[in-house]
C-alpha positions as a printed Julia matrix, in Angstrom:
188×3 Matrix{Float64}:
 -40.7   16.12  -28.3
 -41.03  14.27  -31.6
 -44.01  13.42  -33.3
 -44.44   9.44  -33.66
 -43.98   8.42  -37.18
 -45.82   5.08  -38.55
 -44.62   1.97  -38.7
 -44.19   0.82  -42.05
 -46.21  -2.27  -41.42
 -49.17  -0.13  -40.72
 -49.04   1.94  -43.67
 -52.17   2.03  -45.84
 -52.03   0.86  -49.51
 -51.78   4.26  -50.66
 -49.36   5.7   -47.99
 -47.25   2.65  -48.89
 -47.1    3.59  -52.38
 -44.61   7.0   -51.31
 -43.03   5.01  -49.07
 -41.93   2.22  -51.56
 -41.34   5.39  -53.94
 -38.86   6.24  -51.15
 -37.87   3.79  -48.63
 -36.53   6.16  -46.08
 -37.51   7.73  -42.36
 -38.43  11.14  -44.24
 -41.26   9.03  -46.04
 -43.06   7.92  -42.76
 -42.9   11.41  -42.27
 -44.5   12.22  -45.58
 -47.09  10.06  -45.55
 -48.75  11.44  -42.28
 -49.79  14.58  -45.02
 -52.17  12.51  -46.72
 -52.04  13.95  -50.59
 -48.59  16.03  -50.25
 -45.85  12.82  -50.21
 -45.96  12.1   -53.3
 -45.12  15.56  -55.16
 -43.25  16.6   -52.21
 -40.56  13.44  -53.17
 -41.45  14.47  -57.25
 -39.99  17.97  -56.5
 -37.23  16.87  -54.9
 -36.47  14.07  -57.28
 -36.96  16.44  -59.9
 -33.4   18.16  -59.25
 -31.64  15.02  -60.34
 -32.67  15.56  -63.73
 -32.8   19.62  -63.96
 -30.03  22.36  -65.34
 -27.7   22.13  -62.09
 -24.53  19.45  -62.02
 -24.78  16.81  -59.84
 -21.88  18.57  -57.86
 -23.27  21.83  -57.66
 -26.99  20.18  -56.61
 -25.49  18.13  -53.85
 -23.35  21.18  -52.99
 -26.47  23.42  -52.1
 -28.33  20.68  -50.03
 -25.22  20.23  -47.88
 -25.18  23.93  -47.33
 -28.36  24.27  -46.35
 -28.27  21.46  -44.54
 -25.49  22.69  -42.55
 -26.82  25.83  -41.97
 -30.07  24.97  -40.25
 -28.67  21.85  -38.44
 -30.45  19.25  -39.91
 -28.7   16.25  -39.29
 -30.95  14.06  -41.6
 -30.05  15.87  -45.13
 -26.25  15.8   -43.96
 -26.7   11.84  -43.07
 -28.02  11.0   -46.19
 -26.38  13.68  -48.99
 -22.8   13.57  -47.37
 -22.45   9.66  -49.52
 -24.5   11.31  -52.58
 -21.84  14.34  -52.86
 -19.27  11.94  -52.53
 -20.67   9.58  -55.38
 -21.35  12.45  -57.81
 -17.77  13.42  -57.43
 -17.57  16.25  -54.63
 -14.35  16.16  -53.12
 -14.05  15.16  -48.79
 -12.38  18.59  -48.57
 -14.87  20.52  -49.77
 -17.55  18.53  -48.05
 -16.19  19.44  -44.67
 -15.55  22.99  -45.35
 -19.1   23.55  -47.05
 -20.65  22.14  -43.77
 -17.98  23.58  -41.46
 -19.1   26.95  -42.6
 -16.49  27.8   -44.68
 -16.96  30.67  -47.75
 -13.58  29.99  -49.25
 -13.26  27.18  -50.91
 -10.14  28.13  -53.61
 -12.84  27.59  -56.54
 -13.99  31.07  -57.39
 -17.34  28.69  -58.84
 -17.78  27.0   -55.85
 -17.13  30.24  -53.52
 -20.28  32.18  -55.36
 -22.26  28.96  -55.23
 -22.05  29.13  -51.19
 -22.11  33.18  -50.95
 -25.53  32.96  -52.81
 -27.02  29.95  -50.74
 -25.85  31.6   -47.64
 -27.08  35.08  -49.24
 -30.62  33.41  -49.97
 -30.47  32.2   -45.81
 -29.92  35.23  -44.38
 -32.33  37.26  -46.78
 -35.02  34.93  -46.01
 -37.12  37.62  -44.3
 -36.1   40.35  -46.44
 -35.48  41.1   -50.32
 -34.21  38.49  -52.27
 -30.71  37.85  -52.66
 -28.19  39.42  -54.99
 -27.63  37.3   -58.08
 -24.42  39.15  -58.95
 -21.44  36.86  -58.57
 -23.45  34.5   -60.03
 -24.08  35.46  -62.92
 -20.62  35.18  -63.82
 -20.71  30.98  -63.46
 -24.3   30.08  -63.85
 -27.18  31.15  -66.19
 -30.36  32.43  -65.6
 -32.12  29.1   -65.35
 -29.55  27.25  -62.93
 -30.21  30.24  -60.62
 -33.58  29.96  -60.82
 -32.73  26.05  -59.72
 -30.66  26.84  -56.82
 -33.05  29.05  -55.82
 -35.98  26.17  -55.87
 -33.23  23.48  -54.6
 -32.3   25.89  -51.76
 -36.06  26.42  -50.73
 -36.81  22.57  -50.92
 -34.3   22.07  -48.74
 -34.88  24.91  -46.36
 -38.46  23.32  -46.33
 -36.98  19.73  -45.68
 -34.99  20.88  -42.58
 -37.82  22.38  -41.37
 -39.92  19.19  -41.73
 -37.6   16.63  -40.32
 -36.19  18.71  -37.45
 -40.06  19.18  -36.17
 -41.03  15.93  -36.86
 -38.0   14.36  -35.33
 -36.99  12.62  -38.56
 -33.76  10.77  -37.61
 -31.06   8.79  -39.86
 -32.45   5.23  -40.09
 -30.57   2.76  -38.31
 -30.01   0.04  -40.44
 -27.66   0.71  -43.68
 -29.9    2.61  -46.35
 -27.66   3.23  -49.68
 -28.8    6.58  -50.09
 -27.76   7.54  -53.48
 -29.14   3.62  -54.74
 -32.28   4.6   -52.99
 -32.59   8.28  -54.93
 -31.43   6.5   -58.31
 -34.42   4.27  -58.22
 -36.98   6.62  -56.98
 -36.24   8.81  -59.96
 -36.64   6.31  -62.14
 -39.91   4.67  -60.43
 -41.13   8.13  -60.82
 -39.74   8.85  -64.65
 -42.02   5.61  -65.61
 -44.86   6.58  -63.58
 -44.88   9.92  -65.4
 -43.94   8.45  -69.08
 -46.49   5.57  -69.3
 -49.54   7.64  -69.79
Protein backbone atom coordinates (compact mmCIF):
# COMPACT_ATOMS: atom_id res chain seq x y z
CA UNK A 1 0.00 0.00 0.00
CA UNK A 2 1.38 3.40 -0.97
CA UNK A 3 1.98 6.19 1.54
CA UNK A 4 -0.28 9.22 1.07
CA UNK A 5 1.83 12.06 -0.26
CA UNK A 6 0.78 15.54 0.88
CA UNK A 7 -1.11 17.77 -1.52
CA UNK A 8 0.89 20.76 -2.71
CA UNK A 9 -1.84 23.14 -1.48
CA UNK A 10 -1.43 21.75 2.07
CA UNK A 11 2.34 22.27 2.35
CA UNK A 12 3.63 24.56 5.07
CA UNK A 13 6.13 27.30 4.05
CA UNK A 14 9.23 25.17 4.72
CA UNK A 15 7.78 22.24 2.77
CA UNK A 16 6.70 24.54 -0.04
CA UNK A 17 10.26 25.86 -0.33
CA UNK A 18 11.52 22.31 -0.93
CA UNK A 19 8.71 21.55 -3.36
CA UNK A 20 9.26 24.79 -5.29
CA UNK A 21 12.95 23.95 -5.61
CA UNK A 22 12.05 20.73 -7.43
CA UNK A 23 8.30 20.72 -8.27
CA UNK A 24 7.69 17.02 -8.77
CA UNK A 25 6.09 14.11 -6.94
CA UNK A 26 9.46 13.11 -5.50
CA UNK A 27 9.51 16.39 -3.55
CA UNK A 28 6.02 15.70 -2.20
CA UNK A 29 7.56 12.65 -0.56
CA UNK A 30 10.75 14.41 0.50
CA UNK A 31 8.86 17.07 2.46
CA UNK A 32 7.53 14.31 4.70
CA UNK A 33 11.05 13.83 6.11
CA UNK A 34 11.06 17.22 7.90
CA UNK A 35 14.71 18.24 7.39
CA UNK A 36 16.13 15.90 4.73
CA UNK A 37 14.40 17.15 1.57
CA UNK A 38 16.61 20.10 0.75
CA UNK A 39 19.91 18.36 1.60
CA UNK A 40 18.82 15.34 -0.44
CA UNK A 41 18.04 17.57 -3.43
CA UNK A 42 21.33 19.39 -2.91
CA UNK A 43 23.27 16.14 -3.11
CA UNK A 44 21.35 14.92 -6.14
CA UNK A 45 21.75 18.18 -7.98
CA UNK A 46 25.45 18.42 -7.04
CA UNK A 47 26.17 15.66 -9.55
CA UNK A 48 25.23 18.08 -12.33
CA UNK A 49 28.28 20.18 -11.42
CA UNK A 50 30.58 17.28 -10.58
CA UNK A 51 33.41 15.52 -12.35
CA UNK A 52 31.21 13.34 -14.55
CA UNK A 53 30.05 14.16 -18.03
CA UNK A 54 26.26 14.47 -18.32
CA UNK A 55 26.23 11.33 -20.49
CA UNK A 56 28.03 9.22 -17.88
CA UNK A 57 25.80 10.61 -15.11
CA UNK A 58 22.62 9.71 -16.96
CA UNK A 59 23.85 6.24 -17.96
CA UNK A 60 24.57 5.46 -14.29
CA UNK A 61 21.15 6.71 -13.19
CA UNK A 62 19.36 4.77 -15.92
CA UNK A 63 21.17 1.55 -15.07
CA UNK A 64 20.32 1.91 -11.38
CA UNK A 65 16.71 2.63 -12.35
CA UNK A 66 16.62 -0.47 -14.55
CA UNK A 67 18.22 -2.80 -12.00
CA UNK A 68 16.02 -1.56 -9.15
CA UNK A 69 12.93 -1.33 -11.39
CA UNK A 70 12.47 2.31 -10.33
CA UNK A 71 10.06 3.52 -12.99
CA UNK A 72 10.01 7.07 -11.60
CA UNK A 73 13.79 7.36 -12.12
CA UNK A 74 13.53 5.94 -15.62
CA UNK A 75 10.60 8.22 -16.47
CA UNK A 76 12.55 11.33 -15.50
CA UNK A 77 16.00 10.37 -16.72
CA UNK A 78 15.30 8.96 -20.19
CA UNK A 79 14.42 12.49 -21.43
CA UNK A 80 17.45 13.90 -19.59
CA UNK A 81 19.71 11.28 -21.24
CA UNK A 82 18.31 12.18 -24.65
CA UNK A 83 18.80 15.90 -23.92
CA UNK A 84 22.50 15.38 -23.12
CA UNK A 85 23.04 13.33 -26.27
CA UNK A 86 22.87 9.68 -25.26
CA UNK A 87 21.64 7.75 -28.33
CA UNK A 88 18.30 5.99 -28.02
CA UNK A 89 19.91 2.64 -28.83
CA UNK A 90 22.27 3.02 -25.86
CA UNK A 91 19.43 4.09 -23.56
CA UNK A 92 17.41 1.05 -24.62
CA UNK A 93 20.38 -1.27 -24.14
CA UNK A 94 21.11 0.10 -20.65
CA UNK A 95 17.47 -0.29 -19.65
CA UNK A 96 17.21 -3.81 -21.09
CA UNK A 97 20.16 -5.10 -19.06
CA UNK A 98 22.71 -5.36 -21.87
CA UNK A 99 26.35 -5.79 -20.89
CA UNK A 100 27.98 -4.88 -24.22
CA UNK A 101 27.42 -1.55 -25.95
CA UNK A 102 30.02 -1.41 -28.71
CA UNK A 103 32.01 1.12 -26.67
CA UNK A 104 34.55 -0.22 -24.16
CA UNK A 105 34.19 2.85 -21.94
CA UNK A 106 30.42 2.34 -21.60
CA UNK A 107 30.96 -1.41 -21.17
CA UNK A 108 33.32 -0.71 -18.24
CA UNK A 109 30.98 1.88 -16.73
CA UNK A 110 27.88 -0.32 -16.80
CA UNK A 111 29.84 -3.36 -15.59
CA UNK A 112 31.08 -1.28 -12.65
CA UNK A 113 27.57 -0.08 -11.74
CA UNK A 114 26.32 -3.66 -11.97
CA UNK A 115 29.23 -4.78 -9.77
CA UNK A 116 28.43 -2.08 -7.20
CA UNK A 117 24.83 -3.26 -7.06
CA UNK A 118 25.73 -6.95 -6.95
CA UNK A 119 28.24 -6.47 -4.14
CA UNK A 120 26.00 -4.26 -2.03
CA UNK A 121 26.11 -6.84 0.78
CA UNK A 122 29.76 -7.84 0.38
CA UNK A 123 33.11 -6.32 -0.45
CA UNK A 124 33.29 -3.18 -2.54
CA UNK A 125 33.21 -3.28 -6.32
CA UNK A 126 36.32 -3.90 -8.39
CA UNK A 127 37.62 -0.67 -9.96
CA UNK A 128 40.22 -2.31 -12.22
CA UNK A 129 38.20 -2.09 -15.44
CA UNK A 130 37.22 1.50 -14.73
CA UNK A 131 40.74 2.82 -14.22
CA UNK A 132 41.51 2.64 -17.94
CA UNK A 133 38.74 5.14 -18.71
CA UNK A 134 37.94 7.09 -15.52
CA UNK A 135 39.98 9.02 -12.95
CA UNK A 136 39.91 8.10 -9.28
CA UNK A 137 37.71 11.16 -8.65
CA UNK A 138 35.27 10.05 -11.33
CA UNK A 139 35.15 6.53 -9.88
CA UNK A 140 34.41 7.97 -6.45
CA UNK A 141 31.65 10.13 -7.89
CA UNK A 142 30.15 7.25 -9.89
CA UNK A 143 30.08 5.19 -6.70
CA UNK A 144 28.33 7.96 -4.74
CA UNK A 145 25.92 8.64 -7.60
CA UNK A 146 25.01 4.95 -7.76
CA UNK A 147 24.36 4.88 -4.02
CA UNK A 148 22.29 8.06 -4.16
CA UNK A 149 20.02 6.62 -6.82
CA UNK A 150 19.71 3.27 -5.01
CA UNK A 151 18.52 5.29 -2.01
CA UNK A 152 16.16 7.21 -4.27
CA UNK A 153 14.79 3.97 -5.74
CA UNK A 154 14.11 2.61 -2.26
CA UNK A 155 12.40 5.84 -1.24
CA UNK A 156 10.16 6.27 -4.30
CA UNK A 157 9.19 2.62 -4.46
CA UNK A 158 8.42 2.35 -0.74
CA UNK A 159 6.36 5.54 -0.69
CA UNK A 160 4.68 4.72 -4.00
CA UNK A 161 5.89 7.87 -5.75
CA UNK A 162 4.67 7.71 -9.33
CA UNK A 163 5.44 9.84 -12.37
CA UNK A 164 3.46 13.05 -12.60
CA UNK A 165 0.25 12.87 -14.63
CA UNK A 166 0.72 16.30 -16.20
CA UNK A 167 3.51 17.04 -18.64
CA UNK A 168 6.65 17.72 -16.63
CA UNK A 169 9.75 18.99 -18.40
CA UNK A 170 12.29 17.09 -16.32
CA UNK A 171 15.42 18.58 -17.91
CA UNK A 172 14.08 22.12 -17.35
CA UNK A 173 13.10 21.35 -13.74
CA UNK A 174 16.56 19.93 -13.07
CA UNK A 175 18.29 22.93 -14.64
CA UNK A 176 16.08 25.36 -12.72
CA UNK A 177 16.62 23.55 -9.40
CA UNK A 178 20.37 23.51 -9.94
CA UNK A 179 20.38 27.26 -10.61
CA UNK A 180 18.21 27.96 -7.53
CA UNK A 181 20.44 25.93 -5.23
CA UNK A 182 23.59 27.52 -6.65
CA UNK A 183 22.13 31.00 -6.13
CA UNK A 184 21.26 30.15 -2.52
CA UNK A 185 24.73 28.78 -1.82
CA UNK A 186 26.55 31.79 -3.29
CA UNK A 187 24.40 34.58 -1.80
CA UNK A 188 25.91 34.23 1.71
